C-alpha positions as a Markdown table, in Angstrom:
| # | Residue | x | y | z |
|---|---|---|---|---|
| 1 | Met | -24.9 | 81.5 | 7.3 |
| 2 | Leu | -25.4 | 85.2 | 8.5 |
| 3 | Pro | -28.3 | 84.2 | 10.8 |
| 4 | Leu | -26.7 | 81.4 | 12.3 |
| 5 | Trp | -23.4 | 83.6 | 13.1 |
| 6 | Trp | -25.6 | 86.3 | 14.6 |
| 7 | Leu | -27.8 | 83.8 | 16.6 |
| 8 | Phe | -25.3 | 81.1 | 17.6 |
| 9 | Gly | -21.9 | 82.9 | 17.0 |
| 10 | Asp | -20.9 | 80.2 | 14.5 |
| 11 | Pro | -21.7 | 80.4 | 10.8 |
| 12 | Leu | -21.2 | 76.7 | 10.3 |
| 13 | Ala | -23.6 | 75.9 | 13.7 |
| 14 | Thr | -25.4 | 73.0 | 11.8 |
| 15 | Gly | -22.1 | 71.5 | 10.6 |
| 16 | His | -20.6 | 71.5 | 13.8 |
| 17 | Ser | -23.9 | 70.3 | 15.8 |
| 18 | Tyr | -22.8 | 66.9 | 14.1 |
| 19 | Gln | -19.3 | 66.7 | 16.1 |
| 20 | Ser | -20.9 | 67.8 | 19.2 |
| 21 | Gln | -23.8 | 65.6 | 19.4 |
| 22 | Gly | -22.9 | 62.5 | 17.6 |
| 23 | Gly | -19.0 | 62.7 | 17.5 |
| 24 | His | -19.1 | 61.9 | 13.9 |
| 25 | Arg | -18.5 | 64.1 | 10.8 |
| 26 | Leu | -20.7 | 65.5 | 8.5 |
| 27 | Phe | -19.6 | 63.5 | 5.6 |
| 28 | Gly | -17.9 | 59.8 | 5.7 |
| 29 | Leu | -17.4 | 56.8 | 3.6 |
| 30 | Pro | -19.9 | 56.7 | 0.6 |
| 31 | Leu | -22.9 | 54.5 | 1.2 |
| 32 | Tyr | -21.9 | 53.8 | 4.9 |
| 33 | Ala | -24.6 | 55.8 | 6.9 |
| 34 | Ile | -27.1 | 54.6 | 4.6 |
| 35 | Ile | -26.6 | 50.8 | 5.0 |
| 36 | Lys | -25.8 | 51.4 | 8.7 |
| 37 | Gly | -29.2 | 53.5 | 9.4 |
| 38 | Thr | -31.1 | 50.6 | 7.6 |
| 39 | Leu | -29.7 | 48.1 | 10.1 |
| 40 | Leu | -29.8 | 50.2 | 13.3 |
| 41 | Tyr | -33.4 | 51.9 | 12.3 |
| 42 | Pro | -36.0 | 49.5 | 11.3 |
| 43 | Ala | -38.4 | 51.1 | 8.9 |
| 44 | Pro | -41.7 | 49.9 | 7.2 |
| 45 | Trp | -41.1 | 47.8 | 3.9 |
| 46 | Thr | -43.1 | 50.5 | 2.0 |
| 47 | Ser | -40.3 | 53.0 | 3.0 |
| 48 | Leu | -37.5 | 51.0 | 2.6 |
| 49 | Val | -38.7 | 49.9 | -0.9 |
| 50 | Leu | -39.2 | 53.7 | -1.8 |
| 51 | Ser | -35.8 | 54.8 | -0.4 |
| 52 | Phe | -34.0 | 52.2 | -1.8 |
| 53 | Gly | -35.7 | 52.5 | -5.3 |
| 54 | Trp | -34.3 | 56.3 | -5.0 |
| 55 | Ile | -31.0 | 55.3 | -4.1 |
| 56 | Leu | -30.6 | 52.8 | -6.8 |
| 57 | Phe | -32.2 | 55.3 | -9.7 |
| 58 | Val | -29.3 | 58.0 | -8.7 |
| 59 | Leu | -26.7 | 55.1 | -8.6 |
| 60 | Ala | -27.6 | 54.0 | -11.9 |
| 61 | Gly | -27.6 | 57.2 | -13.3 |
| 62 | Thr | -24.2 | 58.2 | -11.6 |
| 63 | Val | -22.8 | 55.0 | -13.3 |
| 64 | Ala | -24.4 | 55.8 | -16.6 |
| 65 | Met | -22.9 | 59.1 | -16.0 |
| 66 | Phe | -19.2 | 57.9 | -16.3 |
| 67 | Ala | -20.0 | 54.9 | -18.4 |
| 68 | Arg | -21.2 | 56.9 | -21.5 |
| 69 | Glu | -18.9 | 58.6 | -23.8 |
| 70 | Ser | -21.6 | 61.1 | -25.0 |
| 71 | Phe | -22.2 | 62.0 | -21.4 |
| 72 | Arg | -18.7 | 62.7 | -20.6 |
| 73 | Thr | -18.4 | 64.7 | -23.8 |
| 74 | Tyr | -21.2 | 67.0 | -22.5 |
| 75 | Phe | -19.6 | 67.3 | -19.2 |
| 76 | Arg | -16.2 | 68.3 | -20.8 |
| 77 | Ser | -18.1 | 71.2 | -22.6 |
| 78 | Arg | -19.7 | 72.1 | -19.4 |
| 79 | Pro | -17.3 | 72.2 | -16.5 |
| 80 | Val | -19.5 | 74.1 | -14.2 |
| 81 | Glu | -22.3 | 71.2 | -14.4 |
| 82 | Met | -19.9 | 68.6 | -14.0 |
| 83 | Phe | -18.3 | 69.9 | -11.1 |
| 84 | Phe | -21.7 | 70.5 | -9.5 |
| 85 | Ala | -23.0 | 67.0 | -10.4 |
| 86 | Val | -19.9 | 65.1 | -9.4 |
| 87 | Thr | -19.4 | 67.1 | -6.1 |
| 88 | Tyr | -23.3 | 66.8 | -5.0 |
| 89 | Leu | -23.4 | 63.3 | -5.9 |
| 90 | Phe | -20.4 | 62.4 | -3.7 |
| 91 | Leu | -21.9 | 64.2 | -1.0 |
| 92 | Ile | -25.4 | 62.9 | -1.1 |
| 93 | Phe | -23.9 | 59.3 | -0.8 |
| 94 | Ser | -21.6 | 60.2 | 1.8 |
| 95 | Tyr | -23.7 | 62.0 | 4.3 |
| 96 | Asn | -22.8 | 60.7 | 7.5 |
| 97 | Ser | -26.2 | 60.5 | 9.3 |
| 98 | Pro | -27.3 | 56.8 | 9.7 |
| 99 | Tyr | -30.7 | 58.2 | 10.9 |
| 100 | Trp | -31.4 | 60.5 | 8.3 |
| 101 | Ala | -29.2 | 59.2 | 5.2 |
| 102 | Arg | -31.6 | 56.7 | 3.9 |
| 103 | Gly | -34.9 | 58.2 | 4.7 |
| 104 | Thr | -34.1 | 61.7 | 3.6 |
| 105 | Phe | -32.4 | 60.5 | 0.4 |
| 106 | Gln | -35.2 | 61.4 | -1.8 |
| 107 | Arg | -35.5 | 65.1 | -0.8 |
| 108 | Phe | -31.8 | 65.2 | -1.2 |
| 109 | Ala | -31.8 | 63.9 | -4.6 |
| 110 | Ile | -34.0 | 66.2 | -6.1 |
| 111 | Pro | -31.4 | 69.0 | -7.5 |
| 112 | Ile | -29.4 | 66.0 | -9.4 |
| 113 | Ile | -32.6 | 64.4 | -10.8 |
| 114 | Pro | -32.1 | 66.3 | -14.3 |
| 115 | Phe | -28.7 | 64.8 | -14.8 |
| 116 | Val | -29.5 | 61.1 | -13.4 |
| 117 | Ile | -32.6 | 61.2 | -16.3 |
| 118 | Phe | -30.2 | 62.8 | -18.7 |
| 119 | Ser | -27.8 | 60.2 | -18.4 |
| 120 | Leu | -30.4 | 57.3 | -18.4 |
| 121 | Leu | -32.3 | 58.6 | -21.4 |
| 122 | Pro | -31.3 | 55.9 | -23.6 |
| 123 | Trp | -32.6 | 53.3 | -21.0 |
| 124 | Ile | -35.7 | 55.1 | -19.9 |
| 125 | Pro | -38.7 | 53.4 | -21.7 |
| 126 | Lys | -40.6 | 55.9 | -24.1 |
| 127 | Ser | -43.9 | 54.5 | -23.5 |
| 128 | Arg | -46.5 | 56.9 | -22.5 |
| 129 | Gly | -48.7 | 54.6 | -20.8 |
| 130 | Leu | -46.0 | 52.9 | -18.8 |
| 131 | Leu | -44.4 | 56.5 | -17.7 |
| 132 | Trp | -48.3 | 57.7 | -16.8 |
| 133 | Gly | -48.4 | 54.7 | -14.6 |
| 134 | Leu | -45.2 | 55.1 | -12.6 |
| 135 | Gly | -46.5 | 58.8 | -12.2 |
| 136 | Ile | -49.7 | 57.3 | -10.6 |
| 137 | Val | -48.0 | 54.6 | -8.8 |
| 138 | Ser | -45.1 | 56.2 | -7.2 |
| 139 | Pro | -47.2 | 58.8 | -5.4 |
| 140 | Val | -49.5 | 56.6 | -4.0 |
| 141 | Leu | -46.7 | 54.1 | -2.7 |
| 142 | Ala | -45.1 | 57.3 | -1.4 |
| 143 | Ala | -48.3 | 58.4 | 0.4 |
| 144 | Ala | -48.7 | 54.7 | 1.6 |
| 145 | Ser | -45.1 | 54.8 | 3.1 |
| 146 | Ala | -45.8 | 58.2 | 4.9 |
| 147 | Ile | -49.0 | 57.1 | 6.5 |
| 148 | Gly | -48.3 | 53.6 | 7.0 |
| 149 | Ile | -49.7 | 50.9 | 5.0 |
| 150 | Arg | -51.9 | 49.4 | 7.6 |
| 151 | Asn | -53.6 | 53.0 | 8.1 |
| 152 | Val | -54.2 | 52.8 | 4.3 |
| 153 | Phe | -56.4 | 49.9 | 4.7 |
| 154 | His | -58.3 | 51.3 | 7.7 |
| 155 | Met | -58.9 | 54.5 | 5.9 |
| 156 | Ile | -60.1 | 52.5 | 2.8 |
| 157 | His | -62.8 | 50.6 | 4.7 |
């Protein structure tokens, strides 16, 4: 915040830029900007599959966090982690930039992944072959989405 204050005279310059440029607040209704951005800004289907896969994964983990008694017990014994997880989940689902909310969701979700995996542990397959397969397929889909699926076919030939 110090560099922003020194350079722009406002320690919250990034947050305030939302109001000055788009007239909207930094955070809004959960999932609203994700849905609005998907409708307003078309994206390749590979990008949509990747983005919504992450969104559904984190959403499933969020539901599991509050549905499982063992997870609630874990959170009661660790209030700092509970505060972080609940606050962070609310903020990434409420990020109010339709252009960025869906496309950068997977990057924003990185700090919450351990909580999501821990909450979904009973339902995560334990087959090493399946997990290795997902470990190979996921980056390939991400790369294909990043460079465009049509470009992948041209690069192969």
